[in-house]
N, CA, C and O atoms as CSV, one atom per row, in Angstrom:
chain,resi,resn,atom,element,x,y,z
A,1,MET,N,N,1.011,-1.203,0.265
A,1,MET,CA,C,-0.401,-0.018,-0.105
A,1,MET,C,C,0.993,1.692,-0.203
A,1,MET,O,O,2.187,1.835,0.059
A,2,LYS,N,N,0.230,2.312,-0.558
A,2,LYS,CA,C,1.550,3.515,-1.208
A,2,LYS,C,C,0.877,4.441,-0.326
A,2,LYS,O,O,-0.312,4.749,-0.410
A,3,ALA,N,N,1.722,4.873,0.536
A,3,ALA,CA,C,1.354,6.602,1.559
A,3,ALA,C,C,1.189,7.818,0.521
A,3,ALA,O,O,1.739,8.181,-0.519
A,4,LYS,N,N,0.433,8.134,1.119
A,4,LYS,CA,C,-0.202,9.896,0.377
A,4,LYS,C,C,0.792,10.350,0.095
A,4,LYS,O,O,1.726,9.615,0.415
A,5,LYS,N,N,1.211,11.669,-0.592
A,5,LYS,CA,C,1.630,12.237,-0.707
A,5,LYS,C,C,2.155,13.414,0.579
A,5,LYS,O,O,3.186,13.872,1.071
A,6,SER,N,N,0.527,13.519,0.711
A,6,SER,CA,C,0.111,14.559,2.074
A,6,SER,C,C,0.789,14.311,3.054
A,6,SER,O,O,1.418,15.188,3.645
A,7,ASN,N,N,0.784,12.924,3.444
A,7,ASN,CA,C,1.910,12.290,4.584
A,7,ASN,C,C,2.893,12.587,4.663
A,7,ASN,O,O,3.237,13.193,5.678
A,8,GLY,N,N,3.741,12.335,3.729
A,8,GLY,CA,C,5.106,12.508,3.797
A,8,GLY,C,C,5.629,14.207,3.783
A,8,GLY,O,O,6.781,14.585,4.000
A,9,ILE,N,N,4.640,14.931,3.519
A,9,ILE,CA,C,5.048,16.340,3.727
A,9,ILE,C,C,4.542,16.369,5.507
A,9,ILE,O,O,5.075,17.085,6.355
A,10,LEU,N,N,3.585,15.558,5.715
A,10,LEU,CA,C,3.233,16.398,7.532
A,10,LEU,C,C,4.430,15.908,7.875
A,10,LEU,O,O,5.275,16.758,8.153
A,11,HIS,N,N,4.919,14.183,7.969
A,11,HIS,CA,C,6.119,14.314,8.574
A,11,HIS,C,C,7.496,14.999,7.965
A,11,HIS,O,O,8.533,14.635,8.519
A,12,ASN,N,N,7.594,15.765,7.097
A,12,ASN,CA,C,8.634,17.146,7.224
A,12,ASN,C,C,8.687,17.795,7.520
A,12,ASN,O,O,9.703,18.392,7.878
A,13,SER,N,N,6.865,18.324,7.593
A,13,SER,CA,C,6.550,19.522,8.906
A,13,SER,C,C,6.760,19.341,9.725
A,13,SER,O,O,7.427,20.255,10.210
A,14,ILE,N,N,6.557,18.423,10.485
A,14,ILE,CA,C,7.016,17.938,12.269
A,14,ILE,C,C,8.402,17.607,11.881
A,14,ILE,O,O,8.947,18.700,11.732
A,15,PHE,N,N,9.293,16.628,11.629
A,15,PHE,CA,C,10.134,17.049,11.569
A,15,PHE,C,C,11.486,18.388,11.833
A,15,PHE,O,O,12.403,18.561,12.637
A,16,ARG,N,N,10.949,19.082,10.687
A,16,ARG,CA,C,11.450,20.170,10.558
A,16,ARG,C,C,10.955,21.272,12.061
A,16,ARG,O,O,11.639,22.150,12.587
A,17,VAL,N,N,10.086,20.985,12.292
A,17,VAL,CA,C,9.331,21.504,13.441
A,17,VAL,C,C,10.448,20.751,14.805
A,17,VAL,O,O,11.098,21.447,15.586
A,18,VAL,N,N,10.444,20.119,14.805
A,18,VAL,CA,C,10.949,19.235,15.994
A,18,VAL,C,C,12.599,19.393,16.600
A,18,VAL,O,O,13.185,19.456,17.681
A,19,LEU,N,N,12.941,19.413,14.929
A,19,LEU,CA,C,14.648,19.877,14.529
A,19,LEU,C,C,14.687,21.506,15.106
A,19,LEU,O,O,15.708,21.995,15.588
A,20,GLY,N,N,13.800,22.013,15.009
A,20,GLY,CA,C,14.108,23.621,15.360
A,20,GLY,C,C,14.187,23.781,16.850
A,20,GLY,O,O,15.083,24.152,17.609
A,21,THR,N,N,12.919,23.365,17.020
A,21,THR,CA,C,12.517,23.341,18.408
A,21,THR,C,C,13.736,22.678,19.548
A,21,THR,O,O,13.853,23.021,20.725
A,22,ALA,N,N,14.305,21.978,19.055
A,22,ALA,CA,C,15.619,20.891,19.755
A,22,ALA,C,C,16.767,21.813,19.590
A,22,ALA,O,O,17.382,22.101,20.617
A,23,ALA,N,N,17.259,22.460,18.163
A,23,ALA,CA,C,18.087,23.367,18.341
A,23,ALA,C,C,17.713,24.439,18.630
A,23,ALA,O,O,18.710,25.053,18.250
A,24,ILE,N,N,16.674,25.641,19.234
A,24,ILE,CA,C,16.745,26.354,19.718
A,24,ILE,C,C,16.906,25.915,21.393
A,24,ILE,O,O,16.678,27.045,21.823
A,25,LEU,N,N,17.047,25.402,22.173
A,25,LEU,CA,C,16.849,24.890,23.048
A,25,LEU,C,C,17.828,24.180,23.626
A,25,LEU,O,O,18.045,23.877,24.799
A,26,LEU,N,N,18.495,23.918,22.419
A,26,LEU,CA,C,20.404,23.771,22.528
A,26,LEU,C,C,20.909,25.204,23.150
A,26,LEU,O,O,21.538,25.108,24.204
A,27,VAL,N,N,20.752,26.220,22.741
A,27,VAL,CA,C,21.090,27.437,23.317
A,27,VAL,C,C,21.104,27.923,24.432
A,27,VAL,O,O,21.888,28.841,24.676
A,28,PRO,N,N,20.184,27.403,25.457
A,28,PRO,CA,C,20.554,28.334,26.896
A,28,PRO,C,C,21.138,26.902,27.480
A,28,PRO,O,O,21.584,26.992,28.624
A,29,LEU,N,N,21.209,25.480,26.816
A,29,LEU,CA,C,22.148,24.471,27.882
A,29,LEU,C,C,23.291,24.539,27.562
A,29,LEU,O,O,24.127,24.680,28.454
A,30,ILE,N,N,23.750,24.454,26.040
A,30,ILE,CA,C,25.065,25.049,25.738
A,30,ILE,C,C,25.567,26.222,26.379
A,30,ILE,O,O,26.755,26.416,26.119
A,31,LEU,N,N,24.747,27.540,27.558
A,31,LEU,CA,C,25.696,28.707,27.665
A,31,LEU,C,C,24.815,28.324,29.669
A,31,LEU,O,O,24.114,29.140,30.267
A,32,ARG,N,N,25.058,27.442,29.997
A,32,ARG,CA,C,24.335,26.667,31.396
A,32,ARG,C,C,23.548,27.787,31.860
A,32,ARG,O,O,24.168,28.654,32.475
A,33,TRP,N,N,22.343,27.939,31.694
A,33,TRP,CA,C,21.368,29.691,31.576
A,33,TRP,C,C,20.813,28.275,33.193
A,33,TRP,O,O,20.754,27.046,33.155
A,34,PRO,N,N,20.556,29.165,34.240
A,34,PRO,CA,C,19.917,28.317,35.376
A,34,PRO,C,C,18.426,28.514,35.152
A,34,PRO,O,O,17.602,29.377,35.456
A,35,TRP,N,N,18.416,27.178,34.394
A,35,TRP,CA,C,16.898,26.596,34.126
A,35,TRP,C,C,16.772,25.189,34.528
A,35,TRP,O,O,17.609,24.286,34.526
A,36,SER,N,N,15.470,25.208,34.892
A,36,SER,CA,C,15.207,23.812,35.817
A,36,SER,C,C,14.433,22.767,34.369
A,36,SER,O,O,14.141,23.244,33.272
A,37,VAL,N,N,14.280,21.569,34.704
A,37,VAL,CA,C,14.337,20.559,33.273
A,37,VAL,C,C,12.296,21.394,33.381
A,37,VAL,O,O,11.878,21.890,32.335
A,38,SER,N,N,11.660,21.408,34.226
A,38,SER,CA,C,10.164,22.206,33.656
A,38,SER,C,C,10.700,23.438,33.014
A,38,SER,O,O,9.914,23.865,33.860
A,39,ASP,N,N,10.946,23.905,32.725
A,39,ASP,CA,C,11.955,25.601,31.867
A,39,ASP,C,C,11.819,24.635,30.662
A,39,ASP,O,O,10.842,24.539,29.919
A,40,PHE,N,N,12.887,23.994,30.610
A,40,PHE,CA,C,12.793,23.128,29.525
A,40,PHE,C,C,11.857,22.687,28.255
A,40,PHE,O,O,11.945,22.790,27.031
A,41,VAL,N,N,10.733,22.038,29.366
A,41,VAL,CA,C,9.097,21.474,28.692
A,41,VAL,C,C,8.454,22.744,28.399
A,41,VAL,O,O,7.778,22.855,27.376
A,42,VAL,N,N,8.638,23.921,29.387
A,42,VAL,CA,C,7.574,24.761,28.870
A,42,VAL,C,C,7.807,25.073,27.521
A,42,VAL,O,O,7.033,24.888,26.582
A,43,MET,N,N,8.997,25.590,27.497
A,43,MET,CA,C,9.861,25.994,26.078
A,43,MET,C,C,10.079,25.352,25.385
A,43,MET,O,O,10.209,25.798,24.245
A,44,GLY,N,N,10.188,24.470,25.527
A,44,GLY,CA,C,9.760,23.334,24.441
A,44,GLY,C,C,8.682,22.708,23.581
A,44,GLY,O,O,8.665,22.061,22.534
A,45,VAL,N,N,7.680,23.219,24.555
A,45,VAL,CA,C,6.177,22.642,24.306
A,45,VAL,C,C,5.541,24.235,23.476
A,45,VAL,O,O,4.789,24.096,22.512
A,46,LEU,N,N,6.128,26.451,24.211
A,46,LEU,CA,C,5.783,27.259,23.585
A,46,LEU,C,C,6.235,27.148,22.141
A,46,LEU,O,O,5.684,27.617,21.145
A,47,ILE,N,N,7.336,26.441,22.226
A,47,ILE,CA,C,8.562,26.787,20.353
A,47,ILE,C,C,8.151,25.819,19.766
A,47,ILE,O,O,8.472,25.960,18.586
A,48,PHE,N,N,7.471,24.652,19.950
A,48,PHE,CA,C,7.109,23.288,19.566
A,48,PHE,C,C,5.466,23.690,18.685
A,48,PHE,O,O,5.095,23.378,17.554
A,49,GLY,N,N,4.928,24.310,19.529
A,49,GLY,CA,C,3.732,25.055,19.548
A,49,GLY,C,C,3.645,25.544,18.413
A,49,GLY,O,O,3.076,24.903,17.529
A,50,ALA,N,N,4.277,27.004,18.122
A,50,ALA,CA,C,4.381,28.204,17.453
A,50,ALA,C,C,4.917,27.600,16.173
A,50,ALA,O,O,4.274,27.852,15.153
A,51,GLY,N,N,6.228,26.677,16.045
A,51,GLY,CA,C,6.461,26.490,14.964
A,51,GLY,C,C,5.584,25.413,14.402
A,51,GLY,O,O,6.016,25.025,13.317
A,52,SER,N,N,4.574,24.850,14.763
A,52,SER,CA,C,3.219,24.126,14.392
A,52,SER,C,C,2.871,24.779,13.864
A,52,SER,O,O,2.939,24.643,12.642
A,53,ALA,N,N,2.320,25.821,14.387
A,53,ALA,CA,C,0.970,26.714,13.630
A,53,ALA,C,C,1.629,27.792,12.923
A,53,ALA,O,O,1.136,28.862,12.567
A,54,LEU,N,N,2.776,27.379,12.772
A,54,LEU,CA,C,3.336,28.588,11.389
A,54,LEU,C,C,3.670,27.388,10.170
A,54,LEU,O,O,3.384,27.608,8.993
A,55,GLU,N,N,4.031,26.663,10.422
A,55,GLU,CA,C,4.092,25.175,9.354
A,55,GLU,C,C,2.681,24.996,9.254
A,55,GLU,O,O,2.476,24.545,8.127
A,56,LEU,N,N,1.465,25.141,9.954
A,56,LEU,CA,C,0.135,25.227,9.432
A,56,LEU,C,C,-0.151,26.071,8.633
A,56,LEU,O,O,-0.548,25.822,7.495
A,57,VAL,N,N,0.014,27.260,9.132
A,57,VAL,CA,C,-0.213,29.056,8.322
A,57,VAL,C,C,0.536,28.019,6.741
A,57,VAL,O,O,-0.004,27.422,5.810
A,58,ARG,N,N,2.247,28.301,7.214
A,58,ARG,CA,C,2.719,28.147,5.549
A,58,ARG,C,C,2.270,27.234,4.062
A,58,ARG,O,O,2.539,27.301,2.862
A,59,THR,N,N,1.199,26.138,5.215
A,59,THR,CA,C,1.557,24.943,3.968
A,59,THR,C,C,-0.525,25.233,3.430
A,59,THR,O,O,-0.996,25.264,2.293
A,60,ARG,N,N,-1.447,25.428,5.144
A,60,ARG,CA,C,-3.085,25.597,4.599
A,60,ARG,C,C,-3.294,26.735,4.527
A,60,ARG,O,O,-4.127,26.813,3.624
A,61,ALA,N,N,-3.017,28.085,5.017
A,61,ALA,CA,C,-3.390,29.332,4.861
A,61,ALA,C,C,-3.852,29.868,4.037
A,61,ALA,O,O,-3.201,29.332,3.140
A,62,ASN,N,N,-4.609,30.667,3.438
A,62,ASN,CA,C,-4.944,31.323,2.051
A,62,ASN,C,C,-4.093,31.962,1.773
A,62,ASN,O,O,-4.112,32.826,2.649
A,63,LYS,N,N,-3.117,32.223,0.987
A,63,LYS,CA,C,-1.889,33.339,0.603
A,63,LYS,C,C,-2.223,34.537,0.988
A,63,LYS,O,O,-1.339,35.133,1.605
A,64,LYS,N,N,-3.421,35.205,0.794
A,64,LYS,CA,C,-4.253,36.044,1.169
A,64,LYS,C,C,-3.932,36.557,2.458
A,64,LYS,O,O,-3.128,37.449,2.729
A,65,TYR,N,N,-4.543,35.993,3.104
A,65,TYR,CA,C,-3.892,36.342,4.865
A,65,TYR,C,C,-2.837,35.440,5.487
A,65,TYR,O,O,-2.680,35.317,6.702
A,66,ARG,N,N,-2.145,34.835,4.574
A,66,ARG,CA,C,-0.741,33.749,5.424
A,66,ARG,C,C,0.231,34.710,6.280
A,66,ARG,O,O,0.793,34.373,7.323
A,67,LEU,N,N,0.374,36.539,5.367
A,67,LEU,CA,C,1.490,36.955,6.738
A,67,LEU,C,C,0.965,37.651,8.054
A,67,LEU,O,O,1.662,38.007,9.004
A,68,ALA,N,N,-0.316,37.768,7.929
A,68,ALA,CA,C,-1.432,38.502,9.114
A,68,ALA,C,C,-1.128,37.019,10.165
A,68,ALA,O,O,-0.175,36.883,10.932
A,69,ILE,N,N,-1.986,36.253,9.972
A,69,ILE,CA,C,-1.895,34.729,10.750
A,69,ILE,C,C,-0.698,35.048,11.280
A,69,ILE,O,O,-0.558,35.814,12.234
A,70,ALA,N,N,0.551,34.261,10.459
A,70,ALA,CA,C,2.189,34.075,10.904
A,70,ALA,C,C,2.250,35.750,12.064
A,70,ALA,O,O,2.288,35.910,13.283
A,71,ALA,N,N,2.241,36.270,11.415
A,71,ALA,CA,C,2.190,37.740,12.511
A,71,ALA,C,C,1.347,37.360,14.016
A,71,ALA,O,O,1.888,37.146,15.101
A,72,ALA,N,N,0.562,37.355,13.855
A,72,ALA,CA,C,-0.377,36.532,14.690
A,72,ALA,C,C,0.126,36.019,15.623
A,72,ALA,O,O,0.265,36.438,16.772
A,73,VAL,N,N,0.541,34.697,14.966
A,73,VAL,CA,C,1.114,33.678,16.047
A,73,VAL,C,C,2.204,34.052,16.486
A,73,VAL,O,O,2.428,33.625,17.618
A,74,ILE,N,N,3.215,34.866,15.926
A,74,ILE,CA,C,4.790,34.959,16.571
A,74,ILE,C,C,4.240,36.255,17.006
A,74,ILE,O,O,5.161,37.048,16.814
A,75,ILE,N,N,3.345,36.823,17.436
A,75,ILE,CA,C,3.331,38.234,18.637
A,75,ILE,C,C,2.497,36.730,19.712
A,75,ILE,O,O,2.974,35.940,20.526
A,76,ALA,N,N,1.726,36.843,19.403
A,76,ALA,CA,C,1.602,35.569,20.849
A,76,ALA,C,C,2.383,34.940,21.521
A,76,ALA,O,O,2.239,34.820,22.738
A,77,PHE,N,N,3.647,34.266,20.660
A,77,PHE,CA,C,4.589,33.222,21.134
A,77,PHE,C,C,5.169,34.605,21.821
A,77,PHE,O,O,5.534,34.387,22.976
A,78,LEU,N,N,5.315,35.736,21.474
A,78,LEU,CA,C,6.675,36.551,22.646
A,78,LEU,C,C,5.896,36.927,23.590
A,78,LEU,O,O,6.371,37.138,24.706
A,79,LEU,N,N,4.671,37.071,23.362
A,79,LEU,CA,C,4.044,37.898,24.724
A,79,LEU,C,C,3.979,36.633,25.911
A,79,LEU,O,O,4.486,36.803,27.020
A,80,ILE,N,N,3.362,35.489,25.569
A,80,ILE,CA,C,3.384,34.526,26.232
A,80,ILE,C,C,4.795,33.884,27.583
A,80,ILE,O,O,4.852,33.461,28.737
A,81,TRP,N,N,5.830,34.252,26.251
A,81,TRP,CA,C,7.181,34.324,26.705
A,81,TRP,C,C,7.614,35.404,27.361
A,81,TRP,O,O,8.258,35.272,28.402
A,82,MET,N,N,7.403,36.282,26.987
A,82,MET,CA,C,7.656,37.442,28.003
A,82,MET,C,C,6.966,37.342,29.320
A,82,MET,O,O,7.563,37.492,30.386
A,83,GLU,N,N,5.710,37.088,29.221
A,83,GLU,CA,C,4.638,36.412,30.318
A,83,GLU,C,C,5.205,36.321,31.470
A,83,GLU,O,O,5.180,36.977,32.511
A,84,LEU,N,N,6.259,34.424,30.716
A,84,LEU,CA,C,6.811,33.536,31.510
A,84,LEU,C,C,7.691,34.379,32.195
A,84,LEU,O,O,7.302,34.703,33.317
A,85,ALA,N,N,9.307,35.047,31.647
A,85,ALA,CA,C,9.960,35.041,31.820
A,85,ALA,C,C,9.857,35.978,32.810
A,85,ALA,O,O,10.251,35.508,33.878
A,86,VAL,N,N,9.260,37.805,32.942
A,86,VAL,CA,C,9.536,38.710,33.392
A,86,VAL,C,C,8.053,38.573,34.143
A,86,VAL,O,O,8.044,38.781,35.356
A,87,GLY,N,N,6.666,38.199,33.414
A,87,GLY,CA,C,5.587,38.395,34.073
A,87,GLY,C,C,5.689,40.178,33.515
A,87,GLY,O,O,6.378,41.081,33.988
A,88,LEU,N,N,4.845,40.203,32.501
A,88,LEU,CA,C,5.215,41.569,32.398
A,88,LEU,C,C,3.636,41.987,32.134
A,88,LEU,O,O,3.518,43.108,31.638
A,89,PHE,N,N,2.198,41.157,32.424
A,89,PHE,CA,C,0.580,41.533,32.869
A,89,PHE,C,C,0.396,41.162,34.111
A,89,PHE,O,O,-0.724,41.083,34.616
A,90,GLY,N,N,2.173,40.733,35.110
A,90,GLY,CA,C,1.633,39.974,36.799
A,90,GLY,C,C,0.197,38.842,37.414
A,90,GLY,O,O,-0.461,38.821,38.454
A,91,SER,N,N,0.193,37.608,35.542
A,91,SER,CA,C,-0.584,37.149,35.840
A,91,SER,C,C,-0.023,36.116,36.732
A,91,SER,O,O,1.091,36.355,37.199
A,92,PRO,N,N,-0.685,34.852,37.094
A,92,PRO,CA,C,-0.568,33.937,37.997
A,92,PRO,C,C,0.665,32.831,37.304
A,92,PRO,O,O,1.287,32.108,38.083
A,93,PHE,N,N,0.881,32.786,36.159
A,93,PHE,CA,C,1.427,32.145,34.942
A,93,PHE,C,C,2.924,32.635,35.106
A,93,PHE,O,O,3.913,31.926,34.917
A,94,ALA,N,N,2.928,34.136,35.536
A,94,ALA,CA,C,4.374,34.292,35.778
A,94,ALA,C,C,5.344,33.552,36.869
A,94,ALA,O,O,6.445,33.012,36.763
A,95,GLY,N,N,4.206,33.827,38.266
A,95,GLY,CA,C,5.104,32.670,38.721
A,95,GLY,C,C,4.703,33.925,40.287
A,95,GLY,O,O,5.040,33.588,41.422
A,96,SER,N,N,4.229,34.816,40.112
A,96,SER,CA,C,4.435,36.050,41.506
A,96,SER,C,C,2.875,35.694,42.172
A,96,SER,O,O,2.485,36.281,43.181
């Protein structure tokens, strides 16, 4: 039984996102930032989620709206990251 072509594209997309997430998480690991295991897990989930969303936008979104949706995903990622890092909005997620 032959695999569908779209299935191969999906696996390539997921592989690219996983590889990118691992590469980004190597930076704080190599630089020995004082992160706990939970910090790496949370950032891994956040980066993987944003990367997956951007990959979906790249492959499935209407060409007319692609840039706007990608910008919204990136802005949401940055806001969540800033909130978790320094408590920008003072929500309970920041640990305050």
